[in-house]
N, C-alpha and C positions, 0 to 999 in steps of 0.2 A: 466676185462680189459686186453687187450694185451699190453705188455710193453717191452721196451728194455733199456739196461744200456749202456751208453757211458762214459768211464772213463779210462784214461791211468794208473791210480793207481790200480794195481792188487788186493791189499788187500781191498781197498774201493769197488771195483766191487764185490768181494766175499761177503762182508758184505751186500751190497744192494741185491745181488742175494739171500742170505739166508733169508733176510727180505721178499722179494717177495714170496719165497717159503712158508713162514709161514703165508701169508695173503691169505685167501681163494679166494677172488674175483680178484686177480692178476694172470696173466699168463705170465711167462717170455718167450718171443719169441727168443731173442738173446742178447748177451752181446759183446760189442766191446771195443777194447783197444785204438781206435782213431776215431775221427769224419770222417776222410777220409774213413776208413774201413766201417763205418756205411753207409756213402753215397753210396758206391759201392755195398753194399749188401742189404740195407734196402728195396729197391724197389722190391726185390725178395721175401720178407717175407709177411706174413699175414698183414692185416690192423693194424696199430699201433695206440693205444689210448693214451698211456702215455710214455714219454721218461724221464729217469733219466739222466741228462746231466751235466758233469763236465765243468767248464769254462776254466781253464788253461790246455791246451793240446798242444803238439808240432804240427807243420805244419798247423793245423786248430783249432782255439779256439772254445769253445762252442757258443760264440756269433756269430762268423763267420758261424758256422754250422746252427744256427737259420736263419741267413740271406739267406742261400742257399735253404731253404725249400719253396716250392710253397704253400703247405698247412701245417699248424702247428697243431699237436696234443697237448694234455695237456703236459706241461713241468714242471718238478721239477728239479731245479738247485741243484747240490751238489758241494760244494766248501770248501776249507780250509780257504778262506778269505772273509771278508764282503764287500770289496771294489767294487765288481761287482754287488751288489744287486740292486742299483738304475737303472743301465743300463739294468739288466735282467728283472726287472719289467716293463720296457717300452715295452717288448715283451709279456706282459700279461701272464707271467709264473704263475703257480699255487702256487708255494711255493719256498723257498730258504733255503736249509739245509746246516748247517755248519758241516764240519767233525771235530771229529768223530761223527757219527750219532747214536743216541739211537733208539731202536725200537719204544718206545713210541712217539718220535718226528716224526719218519718215518710214523707211523700209523696215526698220526694227519694230516700229509700232504696228504697221499693217500686218507684219508677219505674226505678231502676237495675236492680232485679231483673227487672222486666218487659222491659226491653231485652235482658237476657241470655236470658230465657225465650223472647222472641220470636224470637231467632236460632236456637232449637232447634225452631221450628215453630209456636209459639203466635202468635196475632194480636197485632201491636204496637198500642200506643195512638196514635191520631191526635193530633198536636200540638194543644194546646188553644188556641182563639181567645183573643185578649186584649182583645176588645171586645164590647159589647152594644148593640143598637139599641133605643131606647125611643120611644114615640109622644108627640110634643109638638104638640098641636092636630092638624093634618092632615099633619104632617111626621114622618118617622122620623129621629131624631137618633142618630148613632153616638157612644158614649161608651167611651173606653178605661178598663179597670178601674183603671188607675193614677190616673185623674183623679177617681174616685169616692171621697169621704171617708167618708160614712156614708149610710145609708138610714133614714128615720124614718117610723113609722106615723102616719097622720092619718085617723082614722075609717075609711072604706071606701077610702082611697087611701094611697099612700106617697109620700114626698118624697125624691128622689134628690139628694143635695147634692154638688156639685163645688166646686172652688176658685172658680169664677167664676159659676156658675148653680145654680138649683134647678129640678127638673123634677117636677111632680106627675102621677102616673099612677094609673090604676085597677088596683090590684094588691093582693094580700094579702102580709103579711110572710112567711107560710109559702111562698108562691110565689116571693118574692124570695130567701129562704134556699135554696130548692131550685135556683133558676136561677143564682145566683152561685157561682163556684168556691169550695169550702169551704176550700182551702188559702190563699186570699187574703182571704176575708171570714168574719167570725164574728158570730153573733147573741149579743149580750151582755145583752140586755134584751128583754122581750116587745115593746117598741116600737122597738128599734134593732138594725141590722146595721152593723158597722164594718169598714172596710178595715184589716186588721192592719198593713199597712205604714205607715199614717198615724198610728198611735198613738205619741205622743211620750213619754207617761209614764202610769203608773197611780197614782192618789192615792186611798187609802182605797177607797171603793166607786164610783169613777168613772175613766174613761179620758179623757185629754186629747188632742185632735186639733188640729193647727195648721190654721187657715183663712186665707183671704185677708185677713181683718180682725183677726186675732189668734188666739185659741184657743177651742175649744168643749169644755166638760166634759159628758161623756155618762155617765149612771148605769149601773152594772153590776147587773143583777138577781141576787138571791141564788141562784137556781137555775141561773144561767148562769156563775157565777164560776169553778167548777171547770173547765168546758169552756174558758173563756178562758185559764186558766192552762196548759191543755194545748196550746192553739193557739199561744201565744207561745213564743219561744226563751228559756226562763227559766233563769237561773243564780242559785242560792241556796246557802247553807250551813246 
């Protein structure tokens, strides 16, 4: 699906742009800092299937932008406030995301859009498998994603840690990051990929994961912290 982002918040735009880049069936056509900029340029772009639209913007709000459209593509509202939700859904928007947005919540929203889009003739997404096979000696072992706690780099190998076992395989961290579903696993350090569902807490610059023998504290790399904050469902004031 071809999509655009319209948001005057630069950081929020960058987060959504990165999420789009990580989602195979989304293509970012353009990103705009204002609704007026979008109106002036969007007609020159390829057909748009999906718009990520902020509500509170100077000069023209997201709702005013919706009113200006002759034909409306799929819309996902992104906002820091809940108060516009009722009005937004009167325009049959596909979803309403509250900032800060986690990738898992983003993926749920775009998957809903894709199901709508698929019914109108687009190719629907095949349900994602929930397991992976890894080679242990001469045997292929099936691991469910939910059983994997974290993956750790070890020179030219990686160690896949589960509740009960560890599996050392000849793989790179980049290959692991590409292979594992990004809405379930996040790279939080140059040496660690963590199952987001297994994070019990985040303390200072480390995540804490519950293991069979207690807990494991895993460091968060400085360059990966912002991405992790975007991947989790974060509620702050």
